[in-house]
N, C-alpha and C positions, 0 to 999 in steps of 0.2 A: 363304169364306176358301181363298188359292187353294190346289193342290196343292205342297209342293215342286218347284223349279223339277225338279230334277233323279231326283225321283221316276220309278219304273217305272209310277207310274199315266198320268202326261202324256203315256208316250210308245205305250203298250199300252191304252190305256183310252180314248182321244178318243174321241166320239163322231160324228168325220168320217172316213171312210174316205180311205186316205194317193190316192189317185189324185183326187180330188172337192179338196185343197188345193192351193192354190197355189203355186205354181213359186217364184214371186221374188215377195216382198213389198217395198214402197217405204212407207217412213215419212216425213213430215213432220215432227220433232221437238216440239211447240210446247208453249208455258206455262212454262216454265221463271219467267221473268222475274214474270207473274200467279200462279203457286205461290207462287213468295218473296212476297209482298205480304202474298198472304193471310194467310202464319204470319208478319210481321213482321220475315225474315233479309234479310238482302241478297242480291242478282241473283245474286251470286257464288256464295252456297251454293244458291240454284233449280238453275240448273246443274251443281251436282255430283249433289245428288240426281239433276236427270237423268241422270247416267252408272251412275248404280242401277239407271235403266230402261232404259237401253241395251242392260246386262249382262243383264238378267230376258229381256227382246225377243231377244238371243241366243242366249241357250242355252236360250228353247224353241223356235226357230224349229230347231235342232240337233237337237233332243232329237223334232220333232215331222216331219224328215228333210225343214225345205223344202229348197229348192235355193238362192235366193238372199236376199239380204237388204238392202235399200241405202236408208241413216240420210242425214238430210241435215244434217247436222251445223250448218256454216256455211256461210251463202252472198255471194256478192258483193254485196250492197247490207247483208248487215251492217258493216260496215266504216262505218259514218256512227252504229252506237254510240260508247258513250264510249270513251275513251284504255282506259281505267282494266277496263271490260269486257274488253272487245277483247285487254285483254293476259292479263285474268284466264282469259279461254276459251284463248289459244293455251297460256298453261302448263299448263290442265287434260292438253292433249293430249300434251305433252311427261314432264309428271305421272304421268300411270294410263296410257300406252299401256304402255311396256318390262312392268308388271303383269299385264298381260295374253297376254302370250310363252307360258306355261308352258300357260295353258289351252288356248291358239287351235289347239297344235301335237296337244294332247292330244284335244281335240276333232275335230280335223281341218280349223281352219275357213283357207280363205284369206284374206289381209286386202286390202285393194284401195284406192286413194283416188285421187278423180276430182274434177278441178276444173281451176286456173287453180292450179300447184306453182310458179310465177314471185314471188307475187306472198304465200307465206307466208315467215316466220320462216327463219331456217335450222333454229332447233334442230330446228323444227316439221317443216321439208320431211327433216329429218336422220332424225326416229319415225320418221314415218309411210315411208319408205323402208326403214328397216333390218326394220319389221313384212311390209312387203313381200316383200322378199328371202326371210329366215327362214319365210314361209308359201309361198311360192310352189308346191312342189310337195303342197298338199292339197290334198284335192278333196270336204269331204263337207259345209263350208257356203260361198257365195261373200261374204265381208260385204265390201261396199262402203261406205265411209264419203265423203260428200261434204263438201272442202272447198274453204275460197274456191271455190263453183259458183252460176255462175249459166245455164238452161239455152238462154237466148239468146245467151250468147257463145257457151256450147260448139258451138249449131247456125252460131254463123258463124264459127268456127273449121275446124267441116268444113266447110263449103262453100270458107273461105279452102281449108283443101285439097289440094281437089280442083279447083280451079280453077289452082292452082301446078300440078299436077299437065296437068293440062288445054294450058294456057300453055307447061308445055317441051315436046308431043307424046307426052306418054308417055302420056298416058289422051283417049280418043277421046268428047267430051262428052255425045255422045248412049247410050253405053255407061253412064250416070250414072242408075243405078234405085233403087230403097229400100233395099237390100240393101247395094249400095254405098256406100251416104249413110251410110247406119247404122253401117257396119265404120272410118267415118270417128269417129264419135262417141266420148267418152270412154270409152262403157261398151258397148266394141266387146266381144266373147265371152260377153257375158250376157245369157239372154231375156229381153224385153220385161218389166214387171211387172204380175204379172195380181191383185193386192191394193192400189193406195192407200192406208197411213188416213193420216192426217192428224188430232191430236190437236189439243183447246183449243176446241173448237166453232166453227173459224171454216171458213167453207166457197170457198176456193181453195188454188190449186193454187201459187202465190208461185212461179212461174221456176223450177219442179222438173221436169227430167224431162219437158219437152213435150214431145221427139218420141217416146218411148218410151211413156206412158204412154196413148197414144191411143184402145187398147180399153182401161183397166186400171179394174177396177168399185172404188169412191171410198166406202172408209168412215169417217166423220168421228164424228170420240171425244171428247165435252165436257169428260172428263178432264183437266187438263193432263197436261204429258208426265212427267213425274213419279209421279203416279198412274196411270199405263198398267203394269199389272201383267200377268203371266199370267192372269189371269183374266179379262183385256181382251183380249188377245190373239187368244188361244180364242174370245173371242164375235167377233171378227172373221173371222173363219175361221171361225165357224158361219155366220155372216149370207153371206158369199161366195160358200160351197158351198149357199146356197138360192136363189140368182139364177141364171137362166138366163143365157148367155153366147151372145149369139148373132152378133156383130160386124158389126155392120149388115145381117146377113139376116131378112129377112119371120118372123115365125113358123111351126114345119111347115118350115122348110126347113134 
């Protein structure tokens, strides 16, 4: 059984030194529907169970001193799901996010949402904006929720923004480099993910942070997202710490 999320042991006795832990963890939270099907409950109940796993991941990262956590909540492709499921997912945001405000403030969590906000229902956008506003001065854990997010769309909008500046004469195209391009992405201000976790056992990145995960270590867990608990998170970080990150260099360089 995993240790309670708020236990001192989770903070003090974890066997991976702070210097060897990832600064930024990104998670593709996959498997809510399959988790529900295995249990004979509705997909909506699976998504609700997934919010508990998200809460556990956030608390664990806070206890471990992880700088940033990005969760893939709703992709641009998810609109193809049934209208009932999409509506229920949106309703979960409006229902549950306000209840997290007090803990985010207490634990120093800065909340941020990335994605195409114009495509979201007004009440969802309002809930996201309010959480961002009240937590904007927190600096312990940077929590990012990717909502109506698609990485190709993000890259296109960044290219369009830079092209617009260049066409207006405000930017010399020859000055566009990786740093400038990264600043035009929705994740501006965050370090690139060091560790990408995908639950549910599939080996694909599903249009998530394609630019940002260029050198991320990838950890695939066969457990469905609602079953990804603190123990699973610690296992993923241990595996990350065992790897030798070369960033394209030859061994020994």
